[in-house]
C-alpha positions as CSV (number, residue, x, y, z in Angstrom):
1,X,10.9,4.6,-8.0
2,X,11.9,2.3,-11.1
3,X,13.2,-0.3,-9.3
4,X,10.3,-0.3,-7.0
5,X,7.6,-0.2,-9.2
6,X,9.4,-3.6,-10.1
7,X,9.2,-4.6,-6.8
8,X,5.8,-3.9,-6.4
9,X,4.7,-6.0,-10.1
10,X,6.5,-9.1,-8.8
11,X,5.2,-8.8,-4.8
12,X,1.6,-8.3,-6.4
13,X,2.4,-11.7,-8.7
14,X,3.9,-13.7,-5.9
15,X,0.7,-12.6,-3.7
16,X,-1.5,-14.4,-6.1
17,X,-0.5,-17.5,-5.0
18,X,-1.0,-20.3,-2.1
19,X,2.4,-22.6,-2.0
20,X,4.5,-22.3,1.1
21,X,7.6,-21.6,-1.1
22,X,6.2,-18.7,-2.9
23,X,4.7,-17.3,0.4
24,X,8.0,-17.2,1.6
25,X,9.1,-15.5,-1.5
26,X,6.1,-13.2,-1.6
27,X,7.5,-12.3,2.2
28,X,11.3,-11.5,1.3
29,X,9.6,-9.4,-1.6
30,X,7.5,-7.8,0.4
31,X,10.5,-6.9,3.3
32,X,12.4,-5.7,0.3
33,X,9.7,-3.4,-0.9
34,X,9.3,-2.1,2.7
35,X,13.6,-1.5,3.1
36,X,13.3,0.3,-0.3
37,X,10.0,2.3,0.5
38,X,11.5,3.3,3.9
39,X,14.8,4.6,2.2
40,X,12.8,6.4,-0.2
41,X,10.1,8.4,2.6
42,X,13.6,8.9,4.3
43,X,15.3,10.7,1.1
44,X,12.3,12.5,0.7
45,X,12.0,13.6,4.5
46,X,15.2,14.8,4.8
47,X,15.1,15.2,8.5
48,X,17.5,16.3,11.3
49,X,19.0,13.1,13.8
50,X,16.6,14.5,16.2
51,X,13.5,14.5,14.0
52,X,14.5,10.9,13.1
53,X,14.9,9.5,16.0
54,X,11.2,10.5,17.0
55,X,9.9,9.6,13.3
56,X,10.9,6.2,12.7
57,X,8.9,4.4,15.9
58,X,6.1,6.3,14.9
59,X,6.4,5.5,11.2
60,X,6.7,2.0,12.0
61,X,3.4,1.8,13.8
62,X,2.0,3.5,11.0
63,X,2.8,0.4,8.4
64,X,2.1,-2.2,10.9
65,X,-1.4,-0.6,11.0
66,X,-1.2,0.1,7.3
67,X,-0.4,-3.6,6.5
68,X,-3.9,-4.9,6.9
69,X,-5.2,-2.0,4.1
70,X,-2.4,-3.4,1.6
71,X,-3.9,-7.0,2.6
72,X,-7.3,-6.4,2.1
73,X,-6.6,-4.5,-1.2
74,X,-4.6,-7.8,-2.1
75,X,-7.6,-10.2,-1.5
76,X,-9.9,-7.5,-3.3
77,X,-7.7,-8.0,-6.3
78,X,-7.3,-11.8,-6.1
79,X,-11.3,-11.7,-6.0
80,X,-11.7,-9.7,-9.0
81,X,-9.1,-11.9,-11.0
82,X,-11.0,-15.2,-9.8
83,X,-14.2,-13.4,-10.8
84,X,-12.9,-11.5,-14.2
85,X,-12.6,-15.3,-15.5
86,X,-16.1,-16.2,-14.9
87,X,-17.6,-12.8,-15.8
88,X,-18.6,-10.5,-12.5
89,X,-21.9,-10.5,-11.3
90,X,-23.5,-7.7,-10.5
91,X,-23.3,-8.6,-6.8
92,X,-19.7,-9.2,-7.0
93,X,-19.0,-6.2,-8.5
94,X,-21.2,-4.0,-6.1
95,X,-19.2,-5.5,-3.2
96,X,-16.1,-5.0,-4.7
97,X,-16.4,-1.3,-5.2
98,X,-18.0,-1.0,-1.9
99,X,-15.0,-3.1,-0.1
100,X,-12.4,-0.6,-2.4
101,X,-14.1,2.3,-1.1
102,X,-13.4,1.2,2.3
103,X,-10.0,0.2,1.9
104,X,-9.5,3.7,0.4
105,X,-11.5,5.3,3.3
106,X,-9.2,3.5,5.6
107,X,-6.1,4.1,4.4
108,X,-6.8,8.2,4.7
109,X,-8.1,7.9,8.0
110,X,-4.7,6.4,8.8
111,X,-2.6,8.7,6.9
112,X,-4.6,11.9,8.6
113,X,-3.8,9.9,12.1
114,X,-0.5,9.8,11.8
115,X,0.3,13.2,10.2
116,X,-1.6,14.4,13.3
117,X,0.8,12.7,15.4
118,X,3.6,13.5,13.5
119,X,3.1,17.0,13.5
120,X,2.3,17.3,17.4
121,X,5.6,15.0,18.2
122,X,7.7,16.4,15.8
123,X,6.8,19.3,13.2
124,X,4.1,20.6,10.7
125,X,6.7,20.5,8.2
126,X,7.8,16.8,8.5
127,X,4.4,15.7,8.8
128,X,3.1,17.3,5.7
129,X,5.9,16.1,3.8
130,X,5.1,12.3,5.5
131,X,1.3,12.8,4.2
132,X,2.5,13.8,0.5
133,X,5.1,10.6,0.2
134,X,2.7,8.1,1.7
135,X,-0.2,9.4,-0.7
136,X,2.4,9.6,-3.8
137,X,3.4,6.2,-2.9
138,X,-0.1,4.8,-2.2
139,X,-1.2,6.3,-5.7
140,X,1.8,4.5,-7.4
141,X,0.8,1.5,-5.7
142,X,-2.5,1.3,-6.9
143,X,-1.9,2.4,-10.3
144,X,0.5,-0.2,-10.8
145,X,-1.8,-2.6,-9.2
146,X,-4.8,-1.5,-11.3
147,X,-3.3,-0.7,-14.3
148,X,-2.3,-4.1,-14.9
149,X,-5.6,-5.8,-14.5
150,X,-7.8,-6.6,-17.3
151,X,-10.9,-4.5,-17.7
152,X,-14.1,-6.0,-16.7
153,X,-16.0,-6.3,-20.0
154,X,-20.0,-6.6,-20.0
155,X,-21.8,-9.8,-21.3
């Protein structure tokens, strides 16, 4: 999990830039993160070959849909970092809190949707482990992301 943590930090640092070379680098880091995440999920789920054959196409769909929430979260962090230097106005703070809540809601709904699909298509134990590992990864990413942000101070 430590190397995944390092990838998360490195990826987040790269995502805040707009240079083409750095975007390409960010895409490479994102791919590495996704590969490591997939390996972590596979290790945690401990599926039979039959279960894995059914699971991975479903999981790939989940990841394609999850990327939207991840991109929204990165944009929110960029907006926060941009505004923190100038002092966050109350209206911006309120918008950011609402956006953060909306992102969390979307992530939860997506995880629940795929939990039900995996439970129906494969089994309850695989679905439960999927939900658990995705929840743990999501919490770890959010902790790493938000734990490194400067605290908004009252002026």
